C-alpha positions as CSV (number, residue, x, y, z in Angstrom):
1,M,-90.6,16.4,-51.0
2,T,-89.0,18.5,-48.0
3,P,-88.8,16.1,-44.6
4,L,-91.7,17.1,-42.3
5,A,-88.5,17.0,-39.4
6,Y,-85.6,15.8,-38.6
7,S,-83.4,14.4,-36.3
8,I,-80.8,15.7,-34.0
9,E,-78.6,14.3,-35.9
10,E,-79.6,15.2,-39.0
11,V,-80.0,19.1,-37.9
12,A,-76.3,18.7,-36.1
13,E,-75.6,17.6,-40.0
14,M,-76.7,19.7,-42.1
15,T,-76.3,23.5,-40.2
16,A,-72.3,21.7,-38.5
17,I,-73.9,23.3,-35.5
18,G,-72.7,20.8,-32.6
19,R,-75.3,18.5,-30.6
20,S,-74.1,19.6,-27.6
21,R,-75.3,23.6,-29.6
22,I,-78.1,21.8,-30.0
23,Y,-80.4,20.9,-27.2
24,A,-78.9,24.2,-25.5
25,A,-80.4,25.7,-28.3
26,I,-83.8,23.1,-27.2
27,R,-82.7,24.1,-23.9
28,E,-82.7,28.1,-23.5
29,G,-85.8,28.1,-26.0
30,R,-84.8,29.0,-29.4
31,L,-84.5,25.7,-31.0
32,V,-88.1,24.4,-30.0
33,A,-88.5,20.4,-29.6
34,H,-91.3,17.6,-30.4
35,K,-90.9,15.2,-28.9
36,F,-92.7,10.8,-30.0
37,G,-91.2,8.6,-27.0
38,R,-87.5,8.7,-26.7
39,R,-87.0,10.4,-30.2
40,T,-86.4,14.3,-30.7
41,V,-87.5,15.9,-33.5
42,I,-86.8,19.1,-34.8
43,R,-89.8,20.7,-37.4
44,S,-88.3,22.2,-40.8
45,E,-90.2,25.1,-39.9
46,S,-88.7,24.9,-36.2
47,L,-85.4,24.8,-37.4
48,R,-85.9,27.6,-41.3
49,A,-87.4,30.1,-37.4
50,F,-84.4,29.1,-35.8
51,L,-82.2,30.2,-38.2
52,D,-83.2,33.3,-39.3
53,S,-82.9,33.8,-35.7
54,L,-79.1,33.7,-35.6
55,E,-77.4,36.9,-35.6
56,Q,-77.0,38.1,-39.0
57,V,-72.3,38.8,-39.5
58,P,-72.1,42.4,-41.5
59,P,-70.6,42.5,-44.8
60,S,-66.7,42.8,-45.1
61,V,-65.8,46.3,-46.3
62,A,-63.8,45.4,-48.6
63,T,-60.5,48.4,-48.8
């Protein structure tokens, strides 16, 4: 079963994106996060939408 939400640490580990960059994306409104008490969580749908919104790297042209 897929988790409904992840902690900042889990997102950083799964995506290899640093915690500071994740917090910056939240501040910029690019990544939606929710608070439950002192804990910040990111819903799996929000994480997927954020990753899908990132710039796609064009494939290399083989010569």
